[in-house]
FITI-923469 format. One record per atom (N, C-alpha, C, O): residue in three letters; x, y, z negated. Coordinates in steps of 0.02 Angstrom, whole numbers, plus 50000, padded with zeros to 5 digits. Example, Ala and Ser with C-alpha at 12.3 -4.5 7.8 and 13.67 -1.06 7.14 Angstrom:
<atoms>
ALA506604971649610ALA506154977549610ALA506604983549610ALA507124983449577SER506424988849646SER506844994749643SER506455000249606SER506705005749598
</atoms>
This chain:
<atoms>
UNK513644652253148UNK514284655553156UNK514284660153217UNK514554665653217UNK513954657653271UNK513924661753332UNK513514668053319UNK513694673453342UNK512954667353282UNK512534673153266UNK512914678053222UNK512894684053234UNK513264675553170UNK513654679953126UNK514204683553164UNK514314689453154UNK514534679853209UNK515054682953249UNK514774688253295UNK515064693553304UNK514184686853323UNK513874691753367UNK513664698053328UNK513764703653352UNK513384697053268UNK513204702753227UNK513824706753207UNK513804712953206UNK514364703353191UNK514984706953172UNK515244711153230UNK515434716853221UNK515254708053290UNK515484711753348UNK515014717753362UNK515244723153381UNK514354716653353UNK513874722053365UNK513964727853316UNK513924733653334UNK514094726053252UNK514214731153201UNK514854735053217UNK514864741153211UNK515374731453236UNK516004734853253UNK515904739453313UNK516184744953316UNK515484737253360UNK515364741353419UNK514944747553401UNK515094753153423UNK514424746453361UNK513984752053344UNK514344757153299UNK514294763153310UNK514714754653248UNK515054759053201UNK515704761853230UNK516024766153200UNK515904759253288UNK516504761653322UNK517124760853278UNK517514765453269UNK517214754853251UNK517804753353211UNK518414752953257UNK518374750553313UNK518984755253231UNK519624754653267UNK520184754453215UNK520054754853155UNK520784753853239UNK521354753653192UNK521484760453161UNK521814760853109UNK521214765753191UNK521314772453163UNK520764774653116UNK520844779553080UNK520204771153115UNK519654773153072UNK518994770453097UNK518954765153127UNK518464774453085UNK517794772353103UNK517424778353133UNK517294783253099UNK517274778053197UNK516904783353230UNK517264790053225UNK517844790653246UNK516924795053197UNK517224801753190UNK517684802153130UNK518004807353119UNK517734796753091UNK518174796553033UNK518824793153053UNK518834787253072UNK519374796753047UNK520034794153064UNK520474794153002UNK520464798952963UNK520854788852994UNK521304788152937UNK521994790652956UNK522294788353005UNK522244795452917UNK522904798352928UNK523354796852868UNK523114794552816UNK523994798152876UNK524454797052820UNK524334801952762UNK524434800152704UNK524134808152779UNK524024813152727UNK523284813752707UNK523104818352671UNK522854809252732UNK522144809552713UNK521704806852769UNK521924802552807UNK521094809252773UNK520624807252824UNK520414813352864UNK520454819052841UNK520174811952925UNK519964817352969UNK519274815652997UNK519144810253022UNK518834820652992UNK518144819953015UNK518034824553074UNK518214830453071UNK517754821953127UNK517594825853186UNK516844826953189UNK516454822353178UNK516634833153205UNK515934834553210UNK515614836053143UNK515954838053096UNK514954834953138UNK514564836453078UNK514534830153035UNK514364824753060UNK514704830852971UNK514694825252924UNK514214826752868UNK514184832452844UNK513844821852846UNK513354822552794UNK513514817852736UNK513614811852747UNK513544820552675UNK513684816552615UNK513064816652571UNK512824821952552UNK512824810752554UNK512234810152512UNK512404809852439UNK511964811152397UNK513014808252422UNK513244807852353UNK513814812652342UNK514074815352391UNK514034813852280UNK514594818552267UNK515224816352304UNK515364810452313UNK515614821352324UNK516244820352359UNK516814822752314UNK516804828552292UNK517294818552301UNK517864820252258UNK518504820152301UNK518714814852323UNK518794825852312UNK519404826452352UNK519854831652319UNK519634835652277UNK520484831652338UNK520954836752315UNK520964842852360UNK521104848352336UNK520824841952424UNK520854847552470UNK520414846252530UNK520384840652556UNK520054851452551UNK519644851252612UNK519914856652658UNK519944862552639UNK520104854852719UNK520424859552764UNK520154858452835UNK520074852752856UNK520024863952870UNK519804863452939UNK520394863352986UNK520974864252966UNK520254862253049UNK520784862653099UNK521014869853108UNK520654874553090UNK521584870753135UNK521874877353142UNK521454881753189UNK521444887853182UNK521124878753237UNK520754882653287UNK520004882653274UNK519624884353320UNK519774880853215UNK519054880653201UNK518924882753129UNK519384883253089UNK518294884053114UNK518084886253048UNK517864880253006UNK517694874953032UNK517874881252940UNK517624876352893UNK516944878752868UNK516904884052837UNK516424875052881UNK515744876952864UNK515464871852816UNK515454865852830UNK515224874152758UNK514874869952710UNK514144872252709UNK513994877952693UNK513694867652726UNK512994869452731UNK512554864952689UNK512704859052677UNK511994867852666UNK511514864152625UNK510834867452633UNK510784873452644UNK510304863452627UNK509624866152631UNK509434870052569UNK508994874352573UNK509754868852512UNK509614872452450UNK510194877052431UNK510124883152438UNK510734874352408UNK511314878452391UNK511944874152395UNK511914868052399UNK512504877552393UNK513164874352393UNK513494876052327UNK513574881852311UNK513694870952289UNK513994871952224UNK514684868652222UNK514754862752239UNK515184872452201UNK515864869952193UNK516024870152119UNK515984875352087UNK516214864352091UNK516364863752020UNK517104862052010UNK517404858452050UNK517384864751957UNK518064863151937UNK518044860551865UNK517734863651822UNK518384854951853UNK518384851851787UNK519094850651764UNK519554850151805UNK519184850151698UNK519844848751670UNK519954841251665UNK519544837251690UNK520494839251633UNK520654832251627UNK520154828351586UNK520104822251593UNK519784831651543UNK519274828351501UNK518584828351534UNK518094826151504UNK518534830751596UNK517904830751630UNK517464836651613UNK516884836851634UNK517704841451575UNK517304847251556UNK517314852451612UNK517824853551645UNK516744855651622UNK516674860651675UNK517054867051656UNK516914869951604UNK517524869151698UNK517904875251686UNK517744880951733UNK517874886751718UNK517454879451791UNK517274884651839UNK516754882051887UNK516744876151904UNK516314886551910UNK515784884651957UNK515644890552003UNK515604896251982UNK515574888952067UNK515384893852118UNK514774891152154UNK514804885852185UNK514224894952152UNK513594892752182UNK513374897952233UNK513314903852219UNK513264895552294UNK513024899752349UNK512314897252365UNK512234891752391UNK511814901452349UNK511124899452359UNK510724904652396UNK510994909752417UNK510084903452406UNK509664908252443UNK509564914752406UNK509394919852437UNK509654914752339UNK509534920852300UNK510174924852288UNK510134930452263UNK510754922052304UNK511374925752293UNK511954921052281UNK511894914952289UNK512514924052263UNK513124920352249UNK513274921152175UNK513304926852150UNK513374915752140UNK513484915852068UNK514134912252052UNK514254906652075UNK514554915452013UNK515194912651992UNK515214912251915UNK515054917151881UNK515384906551889UNK515444905451817UNK516154903151802UNK516364897651821UNK516524907451768UNK517214905851752UNK517444910651697UNK517094915351680UNK518024909351671UNK518304913751619UNK518524920351648UNK518454925551615UNK518794920351708UNK519054926551738UNK518974925951813UNK519194921051844UNK518664931051843UNK518574931351915UNK519064936351944UNK519114942051922UNK519434934151995UNK519954938452025UNK519854938652100UNK519694933652132UNK519964944652128UNK519964945752200UNK520644948752218UNK520824954052193UNK521004945452261UNK521674947652280UNK521694949852353UNK521224948652391UNK522254952952371UNK522354955252440UNK522434949252487UNK522444943552465UNK522484950752550UNK522524945452600UNK523124940852589UNK523064934752597UNK523694943752572UNK524284939552560UNK524324937052489UNK524784933152473UNK523864939052446UNK523864936552377UNK524354940052331UNK524424937852273UNK524694945252353UNK525194948452311UNK524894953552263UNK525164954452208UNK524344956952282UNK524054962152241UNK523364960052215UNK522964957052250UNK523244961652152UNK522594960552121UNK522144966452136UNK522304972152117UNK521574965352168UNK521104970652187UNK520534971352137UNK520334976952122UNK520284965852111UNK519704966052066UNK519744960252018UNK519924954652037UNK519584961551955UNK519584956351904UNK519024957651855UNK518884963451839UNK518714952351831UNK518154953051784UNK518154947151736UNK518264941451756UNK518034948651672UNK517944943551621UNK517384945851574UNK517024950551590UNK517324942551517UNK516784944251471UNK516874951051438UNK516384953951414UNK517484953751436UNK517624959851400UNK517684965951445UNK517494971451424UNK517934965251506UNK518054971151548UNK518044969351621UNK518114963451640UNK517974974551662UNK518014973951735UNK518564978751758UNK518544984651742UNK519044976251796UNK519634980151816UNK519644980651892UNK519584975651927UNK519724986851917UNK519804988151988UNK520474991651997UNK520574997051971UNK520924988552034UNK521604991052041UNK521724994252109UNK522304995852125UNK521214995352148UNK521304998652212UNK521455006052202UNK521305008852150UNK521755009152252UNK521915016252248UNK521305020652250UNK521325026252224UNK520765018352279UNK520155022452285UNK519545018052273UNK519495012452300UNK519085020552232UNK518455017252218UNK517905021552247UNK517795027152223UNK517555019152298UNK517075023052336UNK516375020452324UNK516245014452329UNK515905025052308UNK515195023452301UNK514835027452355UNK514845033552353UNK514505024052402UNK514185027352459UNK513435027952451UNK513105030252497UNK513155026052395UNK512435026552386UNK512205033852379UNK512595038052356UNK511585035252399UNK511335042052397UNK511255044552325UNK511295050552314UNK511145040152277UNK511065042052207UNK511725042052168UNK511725043452109UNK512275040452201UNK512925040452167UNK513015034352123UNK512725029052136UNK513405035052071UNK513545029652024UNK513195031151958UNK513225036851933UNK512875026251929UNK512515026951866UNK512865022751814UNK512965016751823UNK513055025851757UNK513395022451703UNK512955022851641UNK512745028251621UNK512825017051611UNK512405016851552UNK512765018751488UNK512445020851440UNK513425018251487UNK513815019951428UNK514405024251449UNK514395027451502UNK514925024451409UNK515485028851421UNK515915026451479UNK515915020551496UNK516275031251510UNK516725029851565UNK517405032651547UNK517465038451527UNK517925028651553UNK518605030751537UNK519015030651601UNK519115025351632UNK519265036451621UNK519655037051683UNK520115043151679UNK519925048051647UNK520705042951709UNK521135048851708UNK520945054151759UNK521165059851753UNK520545052351811UNK520405057251863UNK519745055551897UNK519615049751914UNK519315060651906UNK518715060151946UNK518755065452000UNK518795071351984UNK518765063452063UNK518895068052118UNK518445066352177UNK518355060552194UNK518175071552209UNK517775070652269UNK518205071252331UNK518795073152327UNK517915069652389UNK518275070352452UNK518385077752467UNK518075082152437UNK518835078952514UNK519015085952529UNK518425089952557UNK518385095952545UNK517965086752592UNK517405090252623UNK516745089452586UNK516225091352612UNK516755086552527UNK516135085352490UNK516185088252419UNK516735089552394UNK515605089252388UNK515575091952321UNK515595086352269UNK515405080652283UNK515835088052210UNK515845083352154UNK515325085752104UNK515335091552083UNK514875081352084UNK514335083052039UNK514295077951983UNK514205072051996UNK514355080351921UNK514255076151862UNK513615078351829UNK513545084251810UNK513145073851821UNK512475075751799UNK512195070551751UNK512285064551760UNK511855073051700UNK511465068851654UNK510765071651653UNK510635076551617UNK510285068751691UNK509625071951699UNK509235072451634UNK508885077451623UNK509275067451590UNK508845067351531UNK509225067751465UNK508915068951413UNK509875066851465UNK510265066951403UNK510825072051410UNK510815076351453UNK511325071551367UNK511885076151368UNK512475073151406UNK512545067051412UNK512895077651431UNK513505075651466UNK514095077851424UNK514185083851412UNK514505073151401UNK515065074551356UNK515705072351388UNK515765066651412UNK516215076851388UNK516875075151413UNK517365076351356UNK517415081951330UNK517735071251337UNK518195071651280UNK518875068851299UNK518925064151339UNK519385071751270UNK520075069251279UNK520485071651220UNK520405077251197UNK520935067451194UNK521325069551136UNK521805075251151UNK522005078851105UNK521995076251214UNK522485081451230UNK522195086551279UNK522575090351310UNK521535086751286UNK521225091851327UNK520875089051388UNK521055083651413UNK520385092751412UNK520015091051472UNK520095096751522UNK519975102551504UNK520285095251583UNK520385100351635UNK519875099351690UNK519815094051719UNK519495104651703UNK519005104751757UNK519205110451804UNK519215116251783UNK519355108851866UNK519615113951912UNK519315112951981UNK519145107352000UNK519255118452018UNK519045118452088UNK519555122552126UNK519575128652121UNK519975119152165UNK520535122552197UNK520315127352253UNK520615132652261UNK519795125452291UNK519605129452349UNK518865130952350UNK518565131052404UNK518565132052294UNK517855133452293UNK517615135352224UNK518005135352177UNK516975136952217UNK516705138852152UNK516615132852106UNK516545127152129UNK516605134252042UNK516475129251991UNK515855131351953UNK515835136751925UNK515355127051953UNK514705128751924UNK514555123851867UNK514575117751876UNK514395126751808UNK514175122751750UNK513505125451729UNK513445131351711UNK512995121251731UNK512315123551715UNK511975118351672UNK512145112451672UNK511475120651635UNK511085116351592UNK510375118951585UNK510255124851592UNK509915114351570UNK509225116451563UNK509115120251499UNK508695124851496UNK509485118451446UNK509415121851382UNK510065125451365UNK510315129351405UNK510345124151307UNK510935127851284UNK511565125051314UNK511625118951326UNK512045129551328UNK512715127751350UNK513195130051296UNK513265136051284UNK513535125351264UNK513945126851205UNK514675125351220UNK514855119851241UNK515095130451209UNK515825129751213UNK516095130251142UNK516025135451110UNK516415125051118UNK516635124851049UNK517355122451045UNK517545117551077UNK517755125851005UNK518445123950992UNK518555123850917UNK518475129050884UNK518725118150889UNK518785117550817UNK519445120250790UNK519475122850735UNK519985119750829UNK520645121850805UNK520975127150849UNK521455130350827UNK520745128050909UNK521075132750955UNK520625138450973UNK520195140550933UNK520715141051032UNK520335146851056UNK520035145251124UNK520265140751160UNK519525149051142UNK519205148451207UNK519425154451248UNK519275160151230UNK519775153351303UNK520065158651343UNK519715158951410UNK519685154051447UNK519445164851427UNK519155166151492UNK519635170651530UNK519665176651517UNK520025167851575UNK520555171451610UNK520375171751684UNK520435166751720UNK520165177651708UNK519985178551778UNK520035185851796UNK520055190251752UNK520065187251861UNK520105194251883UNK519465197951868UNK519485203851851UNK518895194651873UNK518255197651858UNK517835192651819UNK517755186951839UNK517575194851762UNK517135190651721UNK516455194051719UNK516395199651695UNK515945190651743UNK515275193451747UNK514815189351701UNK514815183151702UNK514425192951662UNK513915189851620UNK513235192351645UNK513015197751626UNK512925188351688UNK512305190551719UNK511695189451675UNK511685185051632UNK511185193651687UNK510535193251654UNK510585193651578UNK510215190251542UNK511045197851553UNK511065199051481UNK510485203351461UNK510325208151496UNK510165201951405UNK509605206251383UNK509845213251364UNK510405214151340UNK509405218051374UNK509555224951358UNK509295226551288UNK508695226151275UNK509765228251245UNK509575229651176UNK509235236451170UNK509475241351199UNK508695236751133UNK508325243051121UNK508365244451046UNK508245240151005UNK508545250851031UNK508625252750960UNK507945252650925UNK507425254250954UNK507965250650863UNK507345250750823UNK507135257750805UNK506545258950795UNK507625262550801UNK507445269350783UNK507095272850840UNK506595276350828UNK507335272050901UNK507045275650959UNK507015270851018UNK507495270551057UNK506495267151025UNK506465262151079UNK506495265151148UNK506645261551196UNK506345271551156UNK506325274451223UNK507015276851247UNK507065279551302UNK507535275851207UNK508195278251228UNK508465274151286UNK508825276751329UNK508295267651287UNK508565263451341UNK508215265051406UNK507605264451411UNK508585267151455UNK508305269151520UNK508515264151573UNK509065261551572UNK508055263051620UNK508215258451675UNK508725261251723UNK508995257651764UNK508875267851719UNK509355270951763UNK510055271151733UNK510505274351761UNK510145267951676UNK510805267951645UNK511305264351689UNK511165258751711UNK511885267351703UNK512375264551748UNK512935260851712UNK513225256151739UNK513095262951650UNK513645260051613UNK513375257151549UNK512975260251514UNK513585250951534UNK513355247551473UNK513955244951436UNK514505244351463UNK513845243351373UNK514355239851334UNK514055233251309UNK513445232651301UNK514495228351298UNK514285221751275UNK514315221551200UNK514825223251170UNK513775219451168UNK513715219151096UNK513625211951074UNK513365207751111UNK513845210551014UNK513795203850985UNK513405204250920UNK513585208250876UNK512875200350912UNK512485200150851UNK512855196050798UNK513305192150816UNK512685196750735UNK512985192450683UNK512895185050696UNK513305180950674UNK512365183250731UNK512255176150747UNK512685173750804UNK512715167750817UNK513025178250839UNK513445176350896UNK513125177750963UNK513455176751014UNK512505179850965UNK512165181251028UNK512435187651059UNK512565192551024UNK512515187651125UNK512795193351161UNK512235196951197UNK511795193751227UNK512245203451195UNK511765207451232UNK512115213851255UNK512685215151235UNK511785217751296UNK512075223951321UNK511685229851293UNK511085229451278UNK512045235351288UNK511735241551262UNK512005247351303UNK512565247051329UNK511605252651311UNK511835258551349UNK512475261451318UNK512505262651257UNK512965262651359UNK513605265251335UNK513565272851326UNK513285276451368UNK513845275151270UNK513875282351256UNK514575284051232UNK515035279951238UNK514665289951206UNK515335291951182UNK515565287551125UNK516165286451117UNK515115285051085UNK515285280451031UNK514875274051041UNK514395273951080UNK515065268951006UNK514735262451013UNK514005262850993UNK513835265950942UNK513585259851033UNK512865259651019UNK512635252750995UNK512035251550988UNK513105248350981UNK512935241650957UNK512675242150885UNK512985245550843UNK512135238950871UNK511845238950804UNK511625231950786UNK511335228250826UNK511785230050724UNK511575223550700UNK510825223050692UNK510555217450691UNK510485228850687UNK509765228850679UNK509405229650746UNK508815231550747UNK509745228150801UNK509425228650865UNK508865223350871UNK508885218150839UNK508385224850914UNK507825220150921UNK508075213350948UNK507775208250932UNK508615213350988UNK508895207051012UNK509155202850955UNK509045196850952UNK509505206050908UNK509785202350852UNK509245200150803UNK509295194750772UNK508735204250795UNK508205202550748UNK507815196450770UNK507575192650728UNK507735195550836UNK507355189950862UNK507795184050883UNK507535179250911UNK508435184350870UNK508885178850891UNK508915173550836UNK509265168550844
</atoms>
């Protein structure tokens, strides 16, 4: 009995038992409180884990930290894993809200990804790469930077049921392509409205009857259209010099 009593007193002394708890573990009315670093070798089941107001809550592991959420039947409904290779979340819907929780900033599920912020910024040197279609009401660059839409190996298509507007308020607008540039309107018209319209590097049409009539010193030209729709220029005279049998039209 004396030995058992001595061992009991020694255990109480070593484990630091008291009426409030055991060592760094204190029993409170609303739960338990742990002071310092605590290590759990088996799963921990709690309703809430909270740090003190003046300190941080740190969860550490040599491999990864996994947080699981289950329903009443024990089925896994959500999982958050923080590991050496990255952070992985498994759930039906992932949401990121503002600091006060009033505004939804980002949401993702199996069908779509939604960003509700006022501005979506991509700072990479290569810009943003989209593998499929993009649906947006506005694409706009910063006031001091250029906006460039490019498809290096395929085509770039912009469609809208009520029209597409491309404008540059304080600078030039450039549309270029490696091959053909096609402007097509199935039901309306194509209007080029500007103070000056220039068609640079138009080929000079030479008549089949007299190829030497076209002179490099010609100052005034007229614009001709072939039956195929190709545009070329011809030396202007008192009457039209456009001919459907021009060498430009024959080779178009």
